[in-house]
A tleap script that builds the chain and sets N, CA, C and O, in Angstrom:
source leaprc.protein.ff14SB
mol = sequence {
  NMET LYS ALA PRO LEU ASP LEU ASP GLN LEU
  GLN THR PHE VAL SER ILE VAL ASP THR GLY
  SER PHE THR ARG ALA ALA GLU GLU VAL HIE
  ARG THR GLN SER ALA VAL SER MET GLN MET
  ARG ARG LEU GLU GLU ARG ILE GLY LYS PRO
  LEU PHE GLU LYS ASP GLY ARG THR ASN ARG
  LEU THR GLU ASP GLY ASP ARG LEU LEU SER
  TYR ALA ARG ARG LEU LEU PHE LEU ASN CARG
}
set mol.1.N position { 0.833 -1.179 0.000 }
set mol.1.CA position { 0.000 0.000 0.000 }
set mol.1.C position { 0.883 1.249 0.000 }
set mol.1.O position { 1.821 1.356 0.790 }
set mol.2.N position { 0.577 2.178 -0.880 }
set mol.2.CA position { 1.359 3.406 -0.970 }
set mol.2.C position { 0.938 4.377 0.116 }
set mol.2.O position { -0.197 4.364 0.592 }
set mol.3.N position { 1.894 5.225 0.497 }
set mol.3.CA position { 1.614 6.259 1.497 }
set mol.3.C position { 0.688 7.303 0.892 }
set mol.3.O position { 0.696 7.508 -0.322 }
set mol.4.N position { -0.109 7.966 1.722 }
set mol.4.CA position { -1.004 9.008 1.200 }
set mol.4.C position { -0.194 10.195 0.668 }
set mol.4.O position { 0.979 10.363 1.001 }
set mol.5.N position { -0.833 10.997 -0.148 }
set mol.5.CA position { -0.180 12.184 -0.673 }
set mol.5.C position { 0.057 13.181 0.454 }
set mol.5.O position { -0.762 13.310 1.364 }
set mol.6.N position { 1.168 13.874 0.388 }
set mol.6.CA position { 1.559 14.847 1.399 }
set mol.6.C position { 0.844 16.173 1.129 }
set mol.6.O position { 0.978 16.740 0.044 }
set mol.7.N position { 0.091 16.665 2.105 }
set mol.7.CA position { -0.682 17.896 1.926 }
set mol.7.C position { 0.221 19.114 1.735 }
set mol.7.O position { -0.151 20.044 1.019 }
set mol.8.N position { 1.400 19.126 2.362 }
set mol.8.CA position { 2.355 20.222 2.156 }
set mol.8.C position { 2.786 20.284 0.695 }
set mol.8.O position { 2.840 21.357 0.095 }
set mol.9.N position { 3.091 19.121 0.137 }
set mol.9.CA position { 3.486 19.065 -1.269 }
set mol.9.C position { 2.345 19.513 -2.170 }
set mol.9.O position { 2.563 20.233 -3.146 }
set mol.10.N position { 1.134 19.089 -1.845 }
set mol.10.CA position { -0.018 19.482 -2.657 }
set mol.10.C position { -0.258 20.983 -2.568 }
set mol.10.O position { -0.605 21.608 -3.570 }
set mol.11.N position { -0.081 21.576 -1.384 }
set mol.11.CA position { -0.245 23.024 -1.235 }
set mol.11.C position { 0.788 23.762 -2.072 }
set mol.11.O position { 0.472 24.759 -2.721 }
set mol.12.N position { 2.013 23.275 -2.058 }
set mol.12.CA position { 3.068 23.891 -2.862 }
set mol.12.C position { 2.749 23.756 -4.351 }
set mol.12.O position { 2.922 24.705 -5.115 }
set mol.13.N position { 2.290 22.593 -4.753 }
set mol.13.CA position { 1.908 22.344 -6.151 }
set mol.13.C position { 0.831 23.336 -6.596 }
set mol.13.O position { 0.947 23.945 -7.660 }
set mol.14.N position { -0.205 23.496 -5.792 }
set mol.14.CA position { -1.293 24.427 -6.121 }
set mol.14.C position { -0.758 25.859 -6.163 }
set mol.14.O position { -1.156 26.638 -7.029 }
set mol.15.N position { 0.130 26.214 -5.247 }
set mol.15.CA position { 0.708 27.556 -5.233 }
set mol.15.C position { 1.519 27.828 -6.497 }
set mol.15.O position { 1.484 28.938 -7.030 }
set mol.16.N position { 2.242 26.829 -6.975 }
set mol.16.CA position { 3.006 26.987 -8.221 }
set mol.16.C position { 2.050 27.273 -9.370 }
set mol.16.O position { 2.277 28.179 -10.171 }
set mol.17.N position { 0.992 26.498 -9.441 }
set mol.17.CA position { 0.011 26.683 -10.515 }
set mol.17.C position { -0.643 28.061 -10.410 }
set mol.17.O position { -0.771 28.767 -11.410 }
set mol.18.N position { -1.056 28.442 -9.201 }
set mol.18.CA position { -1.773 29.703 -9.004 }
set mol.18.C position { -0.890 30.928 -9.252 }
set mol.18.O position { -1.362 31.937 -9.776 }
set mol.19.N position { 0.386 30.842 -8.877 }
set mol.19.CA position { 1.275 31.991 -9.048 }
set mol.19.C position { 1.978 31.959 -10.403 }
set mol.19.O position { 2.463 32.985 -10.879 }
set mol.20.N position { 2.033 30.785 -11.019 }
set mol.20.CA position { 2.709 30.655 -12.313 }
set mol.20.C position { 4.218 30.574 -12.217 }
set mol.20.O position { 4.913 30.693 -13.226 }
set mol.21.N position { 4.736 30.370 -11.005 }
set mol.21.CA position { 6.182 30.417 -10.821 }
set mol.21.C position { 6.602 29.644 -9.574 }
set mol.21.O position { 5.949 29.719 -8.534 }
set mol.22.N position { 7.696 28.903 -9.692 }
set mol.22.CA position { 8.259 28.215 -8.537 }
set mol.22.C position { 8.748 29.250 -7.518 }
set mol.22.O position { 8.592 29.059 -6.312 }
set mol.23.N position { 9.335 30.337 -8.003 }
set mol.23.CA position { 9.879 31.366 -7.118 }
set mol.23.C position { 8.783 32.076 -6.341 }
set mol.23.O position { 8.897 32.251 -5.128 }
set mol.24.N position { 7.722 32.486 -7.027 }
set mol.24.CA position { 6.621 33.167 -6.331 }
set mol.24.C position { 5.908 32.198 -5.382 }
set mol.24.O position { 5.479 32.594 -4.298 }
set mol.25.N position { 5.782 30.943 -5.784 }
set mol.25.CA position { 5.168 29.944 -4.903 }
set mol.25.C position { 6.012 29.763 -3.644 }
set mol.25.O position { 5.472 29.605 -2.549 }
set mol.26.N position { 7.331 29.786 -3.799 }
set mol.26.CA position { 8.220 29.642 -2.637 }
set mol.26.C position { 7.958 30.749 -1.624 }
set mol.26.O position { 7.919 30.503 -0.419 }
set mol.27.N position { 7.779 31.971 -2.122 }
set mol.27.CA position { 7.469 33.090 -1.227 }
set mol.27.C position { 6.131 32.853 -0.525 }
set mol.27.O position { 5.991 33.114 0.670 }
set mol.28.N position { 5.166 32.364 -1.271 }
set mol.28.CA position { 3.824 32.158 -0.723 }
set mol.28.C position { 3.791 31.077 0.354 }
set mol.28.O position { 3.074 31.208 1.347 }
set mol.29.N position { 4.570 30.004 0.158 }
set mol.29.CA position { 4.557 28.896 1.131 }
set mol.29.C position { 5.713 29.001 2.135 }
set mol.29.O position { 5.929 28.099 2.945 }
set mol.30.N position { 6.457 30.129 2.068 }
set mol.30.CA position { 7.544 30.412 3.018 }
set mol.30.C position { 8.621 29.336 2.999 }
set mol.30.O position { 9.022 28.807 4.036 }
set mol.31.N position { 9.079 29.029 1.781 }
set mol.31.CA position { 10.182 28.081 1.583 }
set mol.31.C position { 11.142 28.679 0.564 }
set mol.31.O position { 10.827 29.662 -0.107 }
set mol.32.N position { 12.315 28.069 0.460 }
set mol.32.CA position { 13.236 28.491 -0.590 }
set mol.32.C position { 12.787 27.888 -1.920 }
set mol.32.O position { 12.034 26.915 -1.953 }
set mol.33.N position { 13.258 28.478 -3.003 }
set mol.33.CA position { 12.910 27.960 -4.325 }
set mol.33.C position { 13.434 26.533 -4.490 }
set mol.33.O position { 12.770 25.698 -5.104 }
set mol.34.N position { 14.615 26.250 -3.950 }
set mol.34.CA position { 15.158 24.897 -4.087 }
set mol.34.C position { 14.342 23.889 -3.275 }
set mol.34.O position { 14.204 22.738 -3.688 }
set mol.35.N position { 13.797 24.307 -2.123 }
set mol.35.CA position { 12.936 23.413 -1.334 }
set mol.35.C position { 11.646 23.112 -2.090 }
set mol.35.O position { 11.148 21.987 -2.060 }
set mol.36.N position { 11.106 24.131 -2.772 }
set mol.36.CA position { 9.898 23.934 -3.574 }
set mol.36.C position { 10.180 22.958 -4.715 }
set mol.36.O position { 9.379 22.061 -4.979 }
set mol.37.N position { 11.309 23.129 -5.386 }
set mol.37.CA position { 11.683 22.218 -6.473 }
set mol.37.C position { 11.831 20.785 -5.965 }
set mol.37.O position { 11.404 19.839 -6.625 }
set mol.38.N position { 12.441 20.633 -4.784 }
set mol.38.CA position { 12.609 19.301 -4.208 }
set mol.38.C position { 11.254 18.686 -3.861 }
set mol.38.O position { 11.035 17.496 -4.084 }
set mol.39.N position { 10.351 19.494 -3.316 }
set mol.39.CA position { 9.004 18.987 -3.001 }
set mol.39.C position { 8.323 18.465 -4.267 }
set mol.39.O position { 7.684 17.413 -4.243 }
set mol.40.N position { 8.460 19.198 -5.366 }
set mol.40.CA position { 7.810 18.773 -6.613 }
set mol.40.C position { 8.468 17.523 -7.181 }
set mol.40.O position { 7.788 16.661 -7.738 }
set mol.41.N position { 9.787 17.421 -7.042 }
set mol.41.CA position { 10.469 16.201 -7.473 }
set mol.41.C position { 9.943 15.002 -6.686 }
set mol.41.O position { 9.668 13.946 -7.256 }
set mol.42.N position { 9.807 15.176 -5.385 }
set mol.42.CA position { 9.310 14.075 -4.538 }
set mol.42.C position { 7.854 13.735 -4.854 }
set mol.42.O position { 7.482 12.562 -4.857 }
set mol.43.N position { 7.034 14.742 -5.119 }
set mol.43.CA position { 5.639 14.491 -5.477 }
set mol.43.C position { 5.568 13.743 -6.812 }
set mol.43.O position { 4.784 12.805 -6.958 }
set mol.44.N position { 6.384 14.155 -7.778 }
set mol.44.CA position { 6.414 13.454 -9.067 }
set mol.44.C position { 6.871 12.009 -8.893 }
set mol.44.O position { 6.320 11.101 -9.515 }
set mol.45.N position { 7.876 11.796 -8.047 }
set mol.45.CA position { 8.328 10.428 -7.769 }
set mol.45.C position { 7.219 9.624 -7.114 }
set mol.45.O position { 7.021 8.452 -7.434 }
set mol.46.N position { 6.505 10.243 -6.209 }
set mol.46.CA position { 5.423 9.570 -5.481 }
set mol.46.C position { 4.314 9.100 -6.410 }
set mol.46.O position { 3.821 7.980 -6.282 }
set mol.47.N position { 3.921 9.964 -7.350 }
set mol.47.CA position { 2.836 9.564 -8.251 }
set mol.47.C position { 3.356 8.887 -9.520 }
set mol.47.O position { 2.580 8.310 -10.282 }
set mol.48.N position { 4.665 8.959 -9.743 }
set mol.48.CA position { 5.268 8.256 -10.876 }
set mol.48.C position { 5.014 8.905 -12.233 }
set mol.48.O position { 5.081 8.242 -13.268 }
set mol.49.N position { 4.723 10.201 -12.221 }
set mol.49.CA position { 4.448 10.914 -13.476 }
set mol.49.C position { 4.933 12.353 -13.354 }
set mol.49.O position { 4.891 12.936 -12.270 }
set mol.50.N position { 5.394 12.926 -14.468 }
set mol.50.CA position { 5.782 14.339 -14.416 }
set mol.50.C position { 4.552 15.230 -14.316 }
set mol.50.O position { 3.519 14.953 -14.925 }
set mol.51.N position { 4.675 16.296 -13.543 }
set mol.51.CA position { 3.566 17.229 -13.348 }
set mol.51.C position { 3.720 18.493 -14.191 }
set mol.51.O position { 2.734 19.121 -14.576 }
set mol.52.N position { 4.971 18.856 -14.470 }
set mol.52.CA position { 5.262 20.065 -15.229 }
set mol.52.C position { 6.149 19.727 -16.418 }
set mol.52.O position { 6.910 18.759 -16.393 }
set mol.53.N position { 6.034 20.547 -17.462 }
set mol.53.CA position { 6.962 20.459 -18.577 }
set mol.53.C position { 7.423 21.869 -18.894 }
set mol.53.O position { 6.656 22.828 -18.802 }
set mol.54.N position { 8.687 21.978 -19.268 }
set mol.54.CA position { 9.246 23.288 -19.594 }
set mol.54.C position { 8.667 23.771 -20.907 }
set mol.54.O position { 8.558 23.017 -21.874 }
set mol.55.N position { 8.295 25.049 -20.924 }
set mol.55.CA position { 7.818 25.707 -22.140 }
set mol.55.C position { 8.561 27.036 -22.209 }
set mol.55.O position { 8.050 28.071 -21.782 }
set mol.56.N position { 9.766 26.991 -22.749 }
set mol.56.CA position { 10.627 28.170 -22.710 }
set mol.56.C position { 11.075 28.404 -21.289 }
set mol.56.O position { 11.707 27.543 -20.677 }
set mol.57.N position { 10.750 29.564 -20.765 }
set mol.57.CA position { 11.144 29.887 -19.385 }
set mol.57.C position { 10.045 29.577 -18.389 }
set mol.57.O position { 10.231 29.763 -17.186 }
set mol.58.N position { 8.914 29.111 -18.863 }
set mol.58.CA position { 7.795 28.818 -17.959 }
set mol.58.C position { 7.601 27.311 -17.818 }
set mol.58.O position { 8.088 26.522 -18.626 }
set mol.59.N position { 6.882 26.944 -16.780 }
set mol.59.CA position { 6.520 25.549 -16.549 }
set mol.59.C position { 5.032 25.399 -16.791 }
set mol.59.O position { 4.221 26.096 -16.182 }
set mol.60.N position { 4.680 24.492 -17.678 }
set mol.60.CA position { 3.268 24.205 -17.944 }
set mol.60.C position { 2.905 22.883 -17.303 }
set mol.60.O position { 3.744 21.993 -17.168 }
set mol.61.N position { 1.654 22.763 -16.910 }
set mol.61.CA position { 1.175 21.491 -16.369 }
set mol.61.C position { 1.099 20.453 -17.470 }
set mol.61.O position { 0.700 20.746 -18.597 }
set mol.62.N position { 1.487 19.239 -17.126 }
set mol.62.CA position { 1.254 18.117 -18.029 }
set mol.62.C position { -0.211 17.715 -17.879 }
set mol.62.O position { -0.921 18.256 -17.031 }
set mol.63.N position { -0.654 16.788 -18.682 }
set mol.63.CA position { -2.028 16.290 -18.552 }
set mol.63.C position { -2.238 15.679 -17.168 }
set mol.63.O position { -3.278 15.878 -16.541 }
set mol.64.N position { -1.236 14.933 -16.701 }
set mol.64.CA position { -1.328 14.335 -15.361 }
set mol.64.C position { -1.313 15.408 -14.277 }
set mol.64.O position { -2.005 15.276 -13.267 }
set mol.65.N position { -0.535 16.462 -14.474 }
set mol.65.CA position { -0.505 17.567 -13.535 }
set mol.65.C position { -1.853 18.260 -13.456 }
set mol.65.O position { -2.316 18.629 -12.376 }
set mol.66.N position { -2.474 18.431 -14.610 }
set mol.66.CA position { -3.796 19.049 -14.651 }
set mol.66.C position { -4.819 18.192 -13.913 }
set mol.66.O position { -5.680 18.711 -13.201 }
set mol.67.N position { -4.719 16.893 -14.087 }
set mol.67.CA position { -5.631 15.969 -13.410 }
set mol.67.C position { -5.414 16.025 -11.893 }
set mol.67.O position { -6.373 16.047 -11.122 }
set mol.68.N position { -4.144 16.047 -11.475 }
set mol.68.CA position { -3.844 16.102 -10.039 }
set mol.68.C position { -4.333 17.412 -9.432 }
set mol.68.O position { -4.751 17.433 -8.274 }
set mol.69.N position { -4.290 18.496 -10.186 }
set mol.69.CA position { -4.665 19.803 -9.659 }
set mol.69.C position { -6.074 19.801 -9.069 }
set mol.69.O position { -6.286 20.333 -7.980 }
set mol.70.N position { -7.023 19.219 -9.764 }
set mol.70.CA position { -8.396 19.217 -9.231 }
set mol.70.C position { -8.488 18.390 -7.953 }
set mol.70.O position { -9.191 18.774 -7.018 }
set mol.71.N position { -7.785 17.260 -7.903 }
set mol.71.CA position { -7.772 16.449 -6.674 }
set mol.71.C position { -7.080 17.208 -5.545 }
set mol.71.O position { -7.546 17.191 -4.406 }
set mol.72.N position { -5.973 17.870 -5.860 }
set mol.72.CA position { -5.219 18.598 -4.838 }
set mol.72.C position { -6.078 19.708 -4.233 }
set mol.72.O position { -6.118 19.874 -3.014 }
set mol.73.N position { -6.757 20.457 -5.083 }
set mol.73.CA position { -7.623 21.534 -4.566 }
set mol.73.C position { -8.715 20.962 -3.655 }
set mol.73.O position { -9.023 21.531 -2.608 }
set mol.74.N position { -9.289 19.843 -4.064 }
set mol.74.CA position { -10.345 19.223 -3.263 }
set mol.74.C position { -9.814 18.722 -1.923 }
set mol.74.O position { -10.445 18.939 -0.889 }
set mol.75.N position { -8.663 18.058 -1.933 }
set mol.75.CA position { -8.079 17.549 -0.689 }
set mol.75.C position { -7.723 18.695 0.259 }
set mol.75.O position { -7.961 18.604 1.463 }
set mol.76.N position { -7.153 19.772 -0.285 }
set mol.76.CA position { -6.804 20.912 0.555 }
set mol.76.C position { -8.054 21.577 1.125 }
set mol.76.O position { -8.058 21.997 2.282 }
set mol.77.N position { -9.100 21.675 0.333 }
set mol.77.CA position { -10.363 22.230 0.813 }
set mol.77.C position { -10.919 21.381 1.953 }
set mol.77.O position { -11.324 21.909 2.988 }
set mol.78.N position { -10.936 20.073 1.758 }
set mol.78.CA position { -11.459 19.171 2.781 }
set mol.78.C position { -10.610 19.214 4.053 }
set mol.78.O position { -11.134 19.067 5.157 }
set mol.79.N position { -9.326 19.411 3.898 }
set mol.79.CA position { -8.430 19.474 5.049 }
set mol.79.C position { -8.659 20.735 5.887 }
set mol.79.O position { -8.436 20.735 7.097 }
set mol.80.N position { -9.106 21.804 5.230 }
set mol.80.CA position { -9.387 23.049 5.971 }
set mol.80.C position { -10.620 22.840 6.817 }
set mol.80.O position { -11.045 23.753 7.525 }
savepdb mol mol.pdb
quit
């Protein structure tokens, strides 16, 4: 049985999507940019799929990332 998804990682993931930037998300969740990147690497490893793809200087959600986003928002809402 796999471990449940980490709510901290999901909050960071949603913040990246909402702010459009790993750097701005880091400010929002009070972490360094490298800590945010590490959280996303671990989340991607956990689900076994990439969540973002590079599009020039920006990061776009993959199809799997888009799918996770709706679940992440719901889980965070329920956790509040």
